[in-house]
Rosetta silent file (secondary structure, phi, psi, omega in degrees, C-alpha in Angstrom):
SEQUENCE: MNDKERAVQTYLTTEELASRIHYDVRTIRNRLKDSVLLEGTHYIRPFGGRKLLFLWEAIERDIGIASASRAPLIPMANGGRAHG
SCORE:     score description
SCORE:     0.000 S_00000001
   1 L     0.000  132.787  176.295    0.003    0.034    0.002 S_00000001
   2 L   -86.976  172.691 -175.504    1.455    3.452   -0.985 S_00000001
   3 H   -62.436  -34.059 -172.002    1.274    6.618    0.967 S_00000001
   4 H   -73.637  -36.726  177.520   -1.655    7.972   -1.228 S_00000001
   5 H   -68.094  -34.978  173.224   -3.771    4.769   -0.502 S_00000001
   6 H   -67.524  -29.819  179.944   -3.073    5.094    3.244 S_00000001
   7 H   -66.631  -21.160 -173.405   -4.264    8.662    3.302 S_00000001
   8 L  -108.366   17.253 -175.467   -7.811    7.679    2.152 S_00000001
   9 L   -76.336  140.865  176.250   -8.335    4.724    4.491 S_00000001
  10 L  -107.218  117.170 -174.342  -11.588    4.511    6.331 S_00000001
  11 E   -97.681  127.520 -178.817  -11.156    2.879    9.735 S_00000001
  12 E  -121.354  146.021  173.685  -14.217    1.066   11.192 S_00000001
  13 L   -79.925  175.861 -179.805  -14.813   -0.495   14.551 S_00000001
  14 H   -64.147  -39.677 -177.363  -16.245   -4.097   14.554 S_00000001
  15 H   -67.194  -36.550  177.384  -19.717   -2.673   15.273 S_00000001
  16 H   -68.362  -47.264  175.967  -19.519   -0.252   12.314 S_00000001
  17 H   -55.913  -43.328  174.989  -18.305   -2.967    9.999 S_00000001
  18 H   -49.353  -48.486 -178.974  -21.069   -5.209   11.226 S_00000001
  19 H   -66.063  -40.417 -177.421  -23.654   -2.560   10.299 S_00000001
  20 H   -68.249  -36.476 -175.751  -22.099   -1.985    6.819 S_00000001
  21 H  -112.078   16.694  173.691  -21.971   -5.652    5.732 S_00000001
  22 L    52.307   50.077  175.143  -25.049   -6.805    7.699 S_00000001
  23 L  -123.226  159.724  177.886  -23.248   -9.411    9.788 S_00000001
  24 L   -78.984  140.517  178.590  -23.419   -9.997   13.516 S_00000001
  25 H   -49.830  -43.349  176.500  -20.471   -8.640   15.511 S_00000001
  26 H   -59.973  -42.990  179.421  -19.779  -12.115   16.914 S_00000001
  27 H   -55.359  -46.464  177.529  -19.727  -13.554   13.401 S_00000001
  28 H   -62.557  -43.342 -176.495  -16.983  -11.069   12.439 S_00000001
  29 H   -75.873  -37.140 -177.345  -14.927  -11.767   15.486 S_00000001
  30 H   -89.516  -29.629 -173.842  -15.377  -15.553   15.532 S_00000001
  31 H  -117.516  -30.844 -177.800  -15.678  -16.696   11.939 S_00000001
  32 H   -91.329  -38.332 -179.323  -14.406  -13.947    9.633 S_00000001
  33 E   -67.091  126.596  176.541  -11.441  -12.488   11.486 S_00000001
  34 L    80.134   -0.431  172.194   -8.259  -14.374   10.705 S_00000001
  35 L  -114.971  -51.150  176.807   -9.953  -16.604    8.066 S_00000001
  36 L  -118.075  -22.567  174.267  -11.073  -14.087    5.364 S_00000001
  37 E  -103.099  110.018 -174.149  -10.271  -10.820    7.203 S_00000001
  38 L  -100.350  135.199  177.656   -6.581  -10.712    7.667 S_00000001
  39 E   -62.201  134.945  179.337   -4.540   -8.671   10.123 S_00000001
  40 L    92.895  -26.676  176.194   -2.472   -6.133    8.257 S_00000001
  41 L  -102.461  -57.847 -177.386   -4.620   -6.360    5.189 S_00000001
  42 L  -103.316  -15.039  177.740   -8.224   -5.967    6.368 S_00000001
  43 E  -152.367  164.148  175.632   -7.677   -4.834    9.924 S_00000001
  44 E  -135.040  166.157  172.440   -5.050   -3.437   12.311 S_00000001
  45 L  -115.854   94.286 -169.878   -4.468   -3.326   16.023 S_00000001
  46 H   -65.844  139.667  179.103   -3.521    0.362   16.592 S_00000001
  47 H    55.031   26.173  171.924   -0.589    0.832   18.995 S_00000001
  48 H    78.532    9.237 -175.295   -0.389   -2.854   19.579 S_00000001
  49 L   -82.840 -170.993 -176.897   -3.607   -2.918   21.670 S_00000001
  50 L   -87.382  -25.044 -179.140   -6.614   -5.194   21.767 S_00000001
  51 L   -60.510  137.980  176.126   -8.968   -2.829   19.848 S_00000001
  52 L  -105.366  141.325  169.009   -9.490   -3.781   16.181 S_00000001
  53 E  -124.011  121.136 -176.662   -9.883   -1.252   13.413 S_00000001
  54 E   -95.417  146.495 -177.045  -11.001   -2.601   10.057 S_00000001
  55 E   -94.377  101.887 -173.663   -9.844   -1.036    6.762 S_00000001
  56 H   -63.080  -40.456 -179.286  -13.027   -0.543    4.782 S_00000001
  57 H   -62.433  -38.696  175.628  -11.400   -0.038    1.355 S_00000001
  58 H   -65.179  -41.866  177.712   -9.497   -3.291    1.601 S_00000001
  59 H   -64.538  -45.156 -179.185  -12.644   -5.177    2.752 S_00000001
  60 H   -61.099  -40.522  179.019  -14.716   -3.516    0.010 S_00000001
  61 H   -62.732  -41.525 -169.728  -12.078   -4.549   -2.496 S_00000001
  62 H   -95.882  -10.500 -167.385  -11.878   -8.180   -1.389 S_00000001
  63 L   -55.740  -39.512 -178.576  -15.429   -8.839   -0.262 S_00000001
  64 L   -94.843   -1.026 -177.248  -16.543  -10.855   -3.281 S_00000001
  65 H   -63.544  -45.037 -178.516  -13.339  -12.726   -3.958 S_00000001
  66 H   -65.419  -43.403  178.366  -14.107  -15.748   -1.748 S_00000001
  67 H   -66.142  -39.476 -178.257  -17.576  -16.200   -3.060 S_00000001
  68 H   -66.340  -30.450 -178.508  -16.479  -15.724   -6.666 S_00000001
  69 H   -77.957  -19.540  176.110  -13.868  -18.420   -6.349 S_00000001
  70 H   -96.432   -7.857 -176.101  -16.475  -20.964   -5.126 S_00000001
  71 L   -69.515  137.769  176.951  -19.100  -20.120   -7.746 S_00000001
  72 L   -68.931  140.675  174.435  -19.741  -22.937  -10.253 S_00000001
  73 E  -116.377  128.903  175.884  -18.682  -22.171  -13.767 S_00000001
  74 E   -98.642  117.182  178.332  -20.417  -23.920  -16.635 S_00000001
  75 E   -64.954  135.063 -179.940  -18.447  -24.288  -19.839 S_00000001
  76 L  -108.682  159.822 -176.342  -20.237  -23.008  -22.927 S_00000001
  77 L   -64.983  -23.249 -177.295  -19.793  -24.207  -26.611 S_00000001
  78 L   -88.233    0.936  176.767  -18.431  -20.788  -27.642 S_00000001
  79 L    98.202  -10.975  179.128  -15.560  -21.125  -25.124 S_00000001
  80 L   -79.675 -176.537  176.660  -17.112  -18.759  -22.459 S_00000001
  81 E  -134.252  139.702  179.730  -18.314  -19.777  -19.027 S_00000001
  82 E  -105.370  137.403  174.156  -21.700  -19.222  -17.535 S_00000001
  83 E   -83.812  116.525 -174.511  -21.875  -18.533  -13.726 S_00000001
  84 L   -84.742    0.000    0.000  -24.232  -21.050  -12.346 S_00000001
């Protein structure tokens, strides 16, 4: 991440992130954190503390990647693929 990208980061608490992505706070903490939301990429611990701040731009960028990689692709006669 370069200095320009860092300058426009939106930091969210767990509660604010839960509101934006319509997930329960516990789901974010117990299931998403450290499996799809990674420290240093999607969240930070400011000053080495326990509090988490989520980086909205990184989450927004990556939010569909996991589901897109699992979506079935159906080969078509013309060489393309249909998303099933």
